[in-house]
VOBA-1610 file (N, C-alpha, C; in pm, whole numbers, padded with zeros to 5 digits, always signed):
BEGIN
Met-00028-00782+00223Met+00092-00711+00266Met+00087-00571+00206Ile+00111-00470+00289Ile+00115-00333+00243Ile+00258-00307+00191Thr+00263-00245+00077Thr+00393-00217+00013Thr+00444-00075+00057Ser+00570-00053+00036Ser+00627+00076+00070Ser+00555+00183-00009Glu+00530+00160-00135Glu+00465+00256-00218Glu+00322+00290-00168Gln+00249+00188-00123Gln+00118+00212-00071Gln+00123+00294+00059Ala+00221+00262+00144Ala+00236+00328+00271Ala+00271+00474+00246Arg+00357+00504+00147Arg+00383+00644+00112Arg+00267+00722+00063Lys+00179+00648-00013Lys+00060+00713-00062Lys-00036+00746+00049Val-00045+00661+00150Val-00131+00688+00266Val-00078+00808+00341Ile+00045+00811+00362Ile+00104+00929+00436Ile+00086+01056+00353Ala+00105+01052+00225Ala+00088+01171+00137Ala-00058+01222+00146Ala-00153+01125+00145Ala-00293+01167+00152Ala-00323+01231+00289Gly-00268+01175+00391Gly-00284+01233+00525Gly-00222+01371+00536Glu-00106+01389+00484Glu-00037+01513+00485Glu-00118+01620+00408Thr-00168+01582+00296Thr-00250+01677+00218Thr-00368+01728+00295Arg-00433+01633+00361Arg-00552+01676+00440Arg-00507+01762+00560Ala-00400+01724+00627Ala-00353+01804+00738Ala-00319+01945+00703Ile-00258+01960+00587Ile-00222+02096+00531Ile-00352+02172+00504Glu-00448+02108+00446Glu-00580+02172+00412Glu-00641+02231+00536Ile-00635+02158+00652Ile-00697+02208+00773Ile-00604+02285+00865Gly-00476+02296+00820Gly-00381+02378+00890Gly-00327+02323+01023Ile-00297+02193+01023Ile-00244+02131+01146Ile-00125+02042+01107Ala-00025+02040+01196Ala+00090+01952+01171Ala+00070+01828+01255Val+00086+01713+01197Val+00064+01587+01270Val+00171+01488+01245Asn+00167+01384+01323Asn+00254+01263+01301Asn+00160+01163+01237Ile+00215+01088+01134Ile+00139+00988+01066Ile+00219+00859+01060Ala+00161+00750+01112Ala+00225+00624+01116Ala+00147+00524+01034Val+00217+00444+00954Val+00156+00334+00881Val+00219+00203+00927Leu+00140+00108+00974Leu+00190-00017+01026Leu+00142-00128+00928Asp+00216-00238+00920Asp+00172-00354+00838Asp+00077-00435+00918Ser+00032-00544+00864Ser-00071-00629+00927Ser-00013-00697+01048Gly+00115-00704+01072Gly+00172-00763+01192Gly+00202-00655+01293Ala+00152-00537+01275Ala+00169-00421+01370Ala+00312-00373+01377His+00388-00390+01266His+00525-00336+01257His+00523-00210+01175Leu+00607-00115+01214Leu+00613+00015+01141Leu+00652-00003+01000Lys+00575+00048+00907Lys+00613+00039+00764Lys+00661+00173+00714Ala+00594+00283+00762Ala+00629+00418+00720Ala+00585+00520+00828Phe+00656+00626+00837Phe+00622+00729+00934Phe+00669+00864+00885Asn+00589+00963+00918Asn+00632+01103+00897Asn+00583+01192+01008Arg+00675+01276+01054Arg+00644+01384+01154Arg+00649+01508+01068Met+00539+01572+01051Met+00534+01696+00976Met+00611+01803+01052Asp+00660+01901+00985Asp+00727+02008+01052Asp+00642+02068+01164Asn+00697+02085+01278Asn+00630+02141+01398Asn+00524+02055+01461Ala+00515+01929+01420Ala+00422+01836+01490Ala+00472+01810+01629Val+00383+01787+01721Val+00418+01772+01863Val+00497+01636+01880Leu+00611+01651+01945Leu+00691+01527+01969Leu+00623+01419+02047Gly+00542+01463+02143Gly+00471+01364+02230Gly+00370+01280+02156Ser+00331+01330+02037Ser+00232+01260+01958Ser+00285+01149+01867Ile+00414+01136+01865Ile+00475+01033+01781Ile+00431+00896+01826Asp+00447+00866+01960Asp+00410+00743+02014Asp+00256+00721+02009Ile+00180+00829+02017Ile+00033+00818+02011Ile-00013+00777+01870Ala+00049+00835+01766Ala+00015+00795+01633Ala+00040+00650+01605Ile+00158+00601+01649Ile+00194+00463+01633Ile+00093+00375+01717Gly+00065+00415+01836Gly-00032+00348+01925Gly-00168+00334+01861Lys-00217+00439+01800Lys-00348+00434+01737Lys-00350+00338+01620Ala-00245+00341+01539Ala-00236+00241+01426Ala-00223+00100+01480Arg-00145+00082+01584Arg-00126-00055+01642Arg-00258-00109+01698Thr-00330-00022+01770Thr-00460-00062+01824Thr-00554-00103+01708Ser-00553-00022+01608Ser-00645-00045+01492Ser-00611-00180+01419Val-00483-00200+01391Val-00449-00325+01321Val-00466-00448+01403Leu-00439-00439+01537Leu-00449-00557+01618Leu-00598-00604+01631Phe-00691-00511+01626Phe-00835-00545+01644Phe-00914-00527+01514Glu-00844-00491+01406Glu-00911-00472+01281Glu-01032-00382+01286Ala-01016-00274+01365Ala-01125-00176+01388Ala-01066-00038+01401Thr-01143+00060+01399Thr-01096+00192+01432Thr-01045+00197+01577Ser-00949+00277+01604Ser-00899+00284+01738Ser-01001+00327+01841Glu-01090+00417+01805Glu-01193+00458+01900Glu-01303+00349+01907Gly-01317+00266+01805Gly-01410+00157+01813Gly-01374+00055+01915Val-01242+00038+01941Val-01197-00055+02040Val-01245-00015+02179Trp-01260+00122+02203Trp-01302+00173+02334Trp-01441+00116+02364Asp-01528+00093+02270Asp-01661+00042+02296Asp-01656-00092+02368Tyr-01549-00168+02353Tyr-01531-00295+02415Tyr-01468-00289+02553Cys-01391-00183+02577Cys-01310-00180+02705Cys-01350-00073+02800Lys-01441+00011+02767Lys-01489+00113+02862Lys-01564+00047+02977Pro-01571+00116+03087Pro-01646+00063+03203Pro-01785+00020+03163Gly-01825-00099+03203Gly-01956-00148+03168Gly-01965-00223+03040Ala-01858-00221+02959Ala-01857-00289+02827Ala-01820-00434+02848Pro-01826-00509+02740Pro-01794-00658+02750Pro-01653-00692+02799Ala-01555-00602+02770Ala-01418-00632+02813Ala-01349-00517+02880Pro-01400-00469+02997Pro-01340-00356+03062Pro-01191-00393+03100Gly-01109-00291+03071Gly-00968-00306+03098Gly-00891-00362+02980Leu-00959-00388+02867Leu-00893-00434+02748Leu-00784-00347+02701Glu-00801-00215+02729Glu-00699-00114+02688Glu-00563-00141+02751Arg-00561-00220+02855Arg-00429-00250+02923Arg-00358-00376+02860Ser-00429-00437+02766Ser-00369-00556+02699Ser-00267-00513+02594Asn-00198-00613+02542Asn-00107-00592+02429Asn-00006-00482+02453Gly+00033-00463+02574Gly+00130-00361+02606Gly+00068-00217+02611Gly-00063-00212+02610Gly-00133-00088+02616Gly-00184-00046+02483Leu-00315-00009+02479Leu-00378+00028+02356Leu-00409+00180+02362Thr-00428+00235+02242Thr-00464+00379+02237Thr-00601+00383+02177Thr-00706+00406+02260Thr-00840+00384+02217Thr-00921+00512+02197Phe-00861+00604+02132Phe-00934+00724+02087Phe-00910+00747+01938Ala-00989+00831+01876Ala-00987+00842+01730Ala-00861+00879+01669Gly-00837+00827+01551Gly-00715+00860+01473Gly-00648+00738+01418Gly-00698+00617+01451Gly-00635+00496+01396Gly-00745+00423+01310Ile-00708+00387+01189Ile-00800+00322+01100Ile-00733+00206+01027Pro-00796+00092+01021Pro-00732-00020+00948Pro-00737+00012+00798Leu-00639-00047+00730Leu-00628-00031+00586Leu-00669-00165+00523Arg-00775-00160+00444Arg-00832-00281+00383Arg-00817-00279+00233Val-00794-00392+00172Val-00797-00403+00031Val-00942-00439-00015Ala-00965-00448-00138Ala-01097-00461-00190Ala-01178-00575-00134Asp-01112-00691-00102Asp-01184-00803-00046Asp-01207-00793+00107Gly-01165-00681+00166Gly-01184-00658+00307Gly-01069-00698+00398Thr-00967-00758+00337Thr-00853-00805+00416Thr-00771-00679+00469Val-00745-00684+00598Val-00667-00579+00658Val-00515-00601+00628Ile-00461-00508+00566Ile-00314-00516+00529Ile-00227-00422+00613Gly-00293-00349+00703Gly-00216-00256+00787Gly-00309-00158+00850Ala-00256-00046+00901Ala-00337+00057+00963Ala-00257+00186+00958Val-00336+00299+00965Val-00278+00429+00972Val-00317+00485+01110Gly-00223+00564+01166Gly-00255+00628+01293Gly-00206+00770+01283Val-00287+00870+01327Val-00256+01009+01322Val-00271+01072+01459Ser-00174+01157+01492Ser-00182+01229+01621Ser-00111+01360+01607Gly-00166+01462+01676Gly-00104+01592+01677Gly-00201+01705+01680Gly-00323+01676+01641Gly-00427+01773+01646Gly-00531+01743+01751Ala-00643+01807+01742Ala-00761+01766+01830Ala-00802+01624+01785Val-00864+01549+01862Val-00905+01416+01829Val-00991+01412+01702Ser-01080+01506+01688Ser-01159+01515+01565Ser-01076+01541+01445Gln-00972+01623+01453Gln-00882+01650+01342Gln-00803+01526+01308Asp-00754+01454+01407Asp-00678+01332+01385Asp-00766+01233+01308Arg-00892+01216+01349Arg-00985+01125+01277Arg-00998+01166+01134Asp-01028+01292+01112Asp-01047+01347+00978Asp-00926+01314+00886Ile-00807+01344+00941Ile-00683+01315+00865Ile-00663+01166+00834Ala-00690+01088+00939Ala-00673+00945+00921Ala-00774+00886+00817Glu-00895+00942+00821Glu-00993+00901+00721Glu-00948+00934+00581Ala-00893+01057+00561Ala-00840+01099+00433Ala-00727+01001+00386Ala-00641+00972+00481Ala-00525+00883+00452Ala-00573+00743+00410Ala-00667+00692+00493Ala-00718+00555+00464Ala-00801+00548+00338Ala-00851+00662+00287Ala-00936+00664+00170Ala-00856+00617+00046Val-00725+00613+00056Val-00640+00562-00058Val-00681+00416-00084Phe-00726+00352+00023Phe-00771+00208+00009Phe-00923+00192+00006Gly-00994+00306+00023Gly-01140+00299+00031Gly-01181+00242+00162Ser-01092+00246+00270Ser-01130+00191+00397Ser-01236+00274+00464
//
């Protein structure tokens, strides 16, 4: 189970990285049941990215994989084309990373949106590094 304190640390690490690269983003932390645990919209972050940040984290925790990693299973010609339409819709591009404890158990996920996809991935990686994910 991810604690509130852990979720705040994930968001703080993500915000620090976003500030370093000069972008305002939305950062969502979900628990292992895909329920919102913590969220922050940085000043001037794009409103439309709120849902995307949550969607990336949700995709990541549901499949215990990075959000873009799920695309490898659902893209045309892959083993499960159309998978992105399951579970009420998945967000299968970079910015969602599962949060794992030392034994590999997934206790939640972080999702970031508001920058370019590569920036979202970078920020999510910095946020997830709190757990060594």
